[in-house]
C-alpha positions in Angstrom: -31.6 -15.2 -89.1 -31.2 -15.9 -85.5 -33.0 -14.6 -82.5 -30.7 -15.5 -78.7 -33.5 -15.4 -75.4 -30.3 -15.4 -72.5 -27.1 -17.2 -71.6 -27.2 -21.3 -71.5 -27.0 -23.2 -69.0 -25.1 -26.4 -69.9 -26.0 -28.8 -67.5 -23.2 -32.1 -66.5 -24.4 -35.2 -66.6 -24.3 -36.7 -63.6 -21.7 -37.6 -61.6 -22.2 -42.1 -60.0 -22.1 -41.3 -56.2 -19.3 -42.8 -54.0 -20.7 -45.0 -51.1 -18.6 -43.2 -48.0 -15.4 -44.6 -46.1 -16.1 -45.7 -41.9 -13.0 -43.2 -41.4 -14.5 -40.5 -43.7 -17.4 -40.5 -41.8 -15.4 -40.7 -38.3 -13.6 -37.6 -39.5 -17.0 -35.9 -40.1 -18.6 -36.8 -36.2 -15.2 -35.4 -35.4 -15.1 -32.7 -36.4 -19.3 -31.6 -36.0 -18.0 -33.0 -32.2 -15.0 -30.3 -31.9 -16.9 -27.2 -34.2 -20.4 -27.4 -30.9 -18.1 -27.5 -27.9 -16.4 -24.4 -29.4 -19.4 -22.8 -30.8 -20.6 -23.9 -27.2 -17.6 -22.1 -25.4 -18.1 -19.3 -27.3 -21.8 -17.7 -25.8 -21.1 -19.0 -23.2 -18.1 -16.7 -21.9 -20.0 -13.8 -24.3 -23.0 -14.6 -22.5 -21.1 -13.6 -18.1 -19.9 -10.3 -19.5 -23.0 -8.3 -20.7 -21.1 -4.5 -21.2 -23.5 -2.3 -19.0 -23.5 1.3 -20.6 -22.8 5.1 -18.1 -26.5 5.0 -16.6 -26.0 0.6 -15.3 -28.8 -0.4 -17.4 -27.8 -3.4 -19.6 -27.3 -3.2 -23.4 -28.1 -5.3 -25.9 -25.2 -7.0 -28.0 -25.3 -10.2 -29.6 -23.0 -13.6 -29.3 -23.5 -15.7 -32.0 -27.1 -15.9 -33.4 -28.7 -15.7 -29.7 -29.7 -12.3 -28.9 -27.5 -11.0 -24.8 -30.6 -9.2 -22.6 -29.8 -8.1 -18.8 -32.9 -7.0 -17.4 -32.8 -3.7 -16.0 -35.0 -3.0 -12.9 -37.8 -1.2 -12.7 -38.4 2.4 -11.8 -38.3 2.6 -7.3 -41.6 4.1 -6.4 -41.6 7.5 -5.6 -42.5 9.1 -2.1 -45.6 11.0 -0.8 -41.8 13.3 0.8 -41.1 13.5 -3.9 -44.9 15.6 -4.7 -45.9 19.3 -3.4 -49.8 19.5 -3.7 -50.9 24.1 -4.6 -54.6 24.5 -4.3 -55.5 26.8 -7.0 -59.1 29.1 -5.5 -61.6 29.2 -8.1 -65.0 30.7 -6.8 -65.5 31.5 -2.9 -69.2 32.0 -2.1 -69.3 33.0 2.2 -72.2 33.3 3.8 -70.9 35.4 6.9 -71.0 33.1 10.4 -71.8 29.7 7.9 -69.0 29.7 6.3 -67.7 29.2 2.9 -68.0 27.4 -0.1 -64.7 27.1 -1.9 -64.4 25.6 -5.8 -60.8 24.4 -6.4 -58.7 22.6 -8.5 -55.2 21.1 -7.9 -51.9 21.8 -9.2 -48.9 19.0 -8.8 -45.6 18.9 -9.1 -43.0 16.7 -8.6 -39.9 17.5 -7.7 -38.4 13.9 -6.5 -35.0 13.8 -8.0 -35.1 10.2 -10.1 -37.7 10.1 -12.6 -41.3 9.3 -12.9 -41.5 5.7 -14.0 -43.6 5.8 -18.3 -44.1 1.9 -18.3 -46.6 2.4 -16.0 -49.5 3.9 -14.1 -49.1 5.6 -10.6 -52.5 6.9 -7.8 -50.9 9.3 -6.0 -53.8 10.2 -3.2 -54.0 13.4 -0.7 -55.9 15.1 0.9 -57.3 18.5 1.9 -57.2 20.3 4.4 -58.4 23.5 5.6 -62.0 22.6 4.9 -64.9 21.6 7.9 -63.5 18.1 7.3 -60.8 15.9 5.4 -60.6 14.7 1.5 -59.9 12.7 0.4 -59.1 12.8 -3.6 -56.2 10.6 -6.3 -54.8 11.4 -9.1 -53.3 9.5 -11.6 -49.7 10.3 -13.1 -49.2 8.1 -17.0 -46.6 8.6 -18.2 -44.9 11.3 -16.8 -48.8 13.7 -17.7 -50.8 14.3 -14.2 -54.8 13.7 -14.9 -57.3 15.1 -12.1 -60.8 16.6 -11.8 -60.6 20.5 -12.8 -62.8 21.1 -10.5 -63.6 20.0 -6.2 -65.3 21.6 -3.2 -65.1 21.9 0.2 -66.7 24.1 3.0 -65.1 26.0 5.2 -66.4 27.4 9.2 -65.1 30.9 8.2 -63.4 32.8 5.4 -60.6 33.2 6.4 -59.5 29.3 6.5 -57.0 28.8 3.7 -56.9 24.7 2.4 -54.0 22.9 1.9 -52.6 19.7 0.3 -51.1 17.2 1.4 -49.4 13.2 -0.8 -50.1 10.8 1.5 -49.9 7.2 -0.8 -48.2 6.9 -4.0 -49.1 3.6 -5.5 
């Protein structure tokens, strides 16, 4: 009884290599140069015409083995006019003619027409008026989410004073 362990591989005897002739070497070089020129022209032509999407951002394409990507300009910074800030009064303690102590929280809203940049953190500076002194504050926006103090306080000269917040700069 004989066992079979798989297909039998036949190995051909080695073949003697012939020495290349000068005409063969010249032909190989000529074909290589022509092929290099064709590939170079194809890559150069395709990299100049990178397709764009409807919103103007670059599409990623492939030219030969190299990926072609155009840089997209970052979104512009919002302006102070792109924000509104409401004041939510949490506590108000008045002391007659001595005025009031007010604890409040800001409620910022982005009203701009362009999307907020998501690749960086923005710092929005604002000023609260209506108290004895104006108060400068700030909040940050990262990835479309604002982070700000839960409570802030300000003293007013009278119970009738109204606090108003206005954005002064965006960084």
